[in-house]
C-alpha positions as CSV (number, residue, x, y, z in Angstrom):
1,X,22.3,-4.7,0.1
2,X,23.1,-8.3,-0.7
3,X,26.2,-9.9,0.8
4,X,29.3,-9.6,-1.3
5,X,28.4,-6.2,-2.6
6,X,30.7,-3.4,-1.6
7,X,29.9,0.2,-0.7
8,X,32.2,3.1,-1.3
9,X,31.8,6.3,0.8
10,X,33.5,9.4,-0.7
11,X,33.9,12.7,1.0
12,X,35.2,16.1,0.1
13,X,38.8,16.6,1.2
14,X,39.4,19.2,4.0
15,X,35.9,19.3,5.2
16,X,35.8,17.8,8.8
17,X,32.0,17.7,9.1
18,X,31.6,15.9,5.8
19,X,34.4,13.5,6.6
20,X,32.9,12.8,10.0
21,X,29.5,12.1,8.4
22,X,31.1,9.9,5.8
23,X,32.9,7.8,8.5
24,X,29.6,7.6,10.5
25,X,27.9,6.3,7.4
26,X,30.6,3.7,6.9
27,X,30.4,2.6,10.5
28,X,26.6,2.2,10.3
29,X,26.9,0.2,7.1
30,X,29.5,-2.1,8.6
31,X,27.2,-2.6,11.6
32,X,24.7,-3.9,9.0
33,X,27.2,-6.4,7.6
34,X,28.2,-4.4,4.5
35,X,31.7,-4.3,3.2
36,X,32.7,-0.6,3.0
37,X,35.6,1.5,1.8
38,X,35.9,5.2,2.8
39,X,38.1,7.6,0.8
40,X,38.6,11.3,0.2
41,X,37.3,12.2,-3.2
42,X,40.8,13.3,-4.4
43,X,42.4,10.0,-3.5
44,X,40.0,7.4,-5.0
45,X,41.0,5.5,-8.0
46,X,39.2,3.8,-10.8
47,X,39.7,0.3,-9.3
48,X,37.9,1.4,-6.1
49,X,35.1,2.9,-8.1
50,X,34.6,-0.2,-10.2
51,X,34.7,-2.5,-7.2
52,X,31.7,-0.9,-5.5
53,X,28.0,-1.5,-6.1
54,X,26.7,1.3,-3.9
55,X,28.2,4.7,-3.7
56,X,27.8,7.5,-1.1
57,X,29.1,10.8,-2.3
58,X,29.3,13.7,0.1
59,X,30.4,17.3,-0.2
60,X,30.2,20.7,1.6
61,X,30.1,22.9,-1.5
62,X,29.2,22.5,-5.2
63,X,32.0,22.3,-7.8
64,X,34.6,21.1,-5.2
65,X,38.0,20.6,-6.8
66,X,38.4,17.5,-4.6
67,X,35.9,15.8,-6.9
68,X,37.7,16.8,-10.2
69,X,39.1,13.3,-10.8
70,X,36.0,11.5,-9.8
71,X,34.0,13.7,-12.2
72,X,36.5,13.0,-15.0
73,X,36.3,9.2,-14.4
74,X,32.5,9.3,-14.2
75,X,32.4,10.8,-17.7
76,X,33.9,7.6,-19.2
77,X,32.4,4.8,-17.2
78,X,29.0,3.0,-17.2
79,X,27.7,2.1,-13.8
80,X,24.3,0.8,-14.8
81,X,22.8,-1.5,-12.2
82,X,24.6,0.2,-9.4
83,X,23.2,2.8,-6.9
84,X,24.3,6.1,-5.5
85,X,23.3,8.1,-2.5
86,X,24.2,11.7,-1.9
87,X,24.8,13.7,1.2
88,X,25.9,17.3,1.7
89,X,25.5,20.7,3.4
90,X,22.9,22.0,0.9
91,X,20.5,21.1,-1.9
92,X,22.7,22.8,-4.5
93,X,25.7,20.7,-3.3
94,X,23.8,17.5,-3.6
95,X,22.4,18.5,-7.0
96,X,26.0,19.1,-8.2
97,X,27.0,15.6,-6.9
98,X,24.1,14.1,-8.8
99,X,25.2,16.0,-11.9
100,X,28.7,14.5,-11.9
101,X,27.1,11.0,-11.9
102,X,24.6,11.8,-14.7
103,X,26.6,10.1,-17.5
104,X,27.2,6.9,-15.5
105,X,23.7,5.5,-15.6
106,X,23.9,4.9,-11.8
107,X,20.5,5.1,-10.2
108,X,19.7,7.0,-7.1
109,X,19.4,4.7,-4.1
110,X,17.1,7.1,-2.1
111,X,16.4,10.7,-1.5
112,X,19.3,12.9,-0.4
113,X,20.6,13.5,3.1
114,X,21.0,17.3,3.2
115,X,22.2,19.5,6.0
116,X,21.2,17.3,8.9
117,X,23.4,15.7,11.4
118,X,21.0,14.1,13.9
119,X,21.7,10.4,14.3
120,X,18.1,9.2,14.1
121,X,17.6,10.9,10.7
122,X,20.9,9.3,9.4
123,X,19.9,5.9,10.7
124,X,16.5,6.1,9.0
125,X,18.1,7.3,5.7
126,X,20.6,4.4,5.7
127,X,17.9,1.9,6.5
128,X,15.9,3.0,3.5
129,X,18.9,2.8,1.2
130,X,19.9,-0.7,2.4
131,X,16.3,-1.9,2.0
132,X,16.2,-0.7,-1.6
133,X,19.7,-1.9,-2.6
């Protein structure tokens, strides 16, 4: 990820494990010199979405109501040239997150981070994403 580009890490509200993972992702990105914002999915606004070049979206369950506004905003915005990475508790959750981004033209930054919490796997995943961004 080039300097000056901003990452936005979103997490599903009320899910402590997902929030903890989101905050760990943000810390690791900051250690690599990235500018990062972290927000619950229900609290993020359009200005925060548009300011970012790399998105991390995380959830515990598909069709989370916490992402309702994000899903609505993503239906009317073009994010071509930007990348997204997805993390969650299951493959179906991550597939759902990918689905809400489908109309944005955002490209996948890397494979998904599903159901794992070991630090070495997370570090390798983030390294691959940063190398491709």
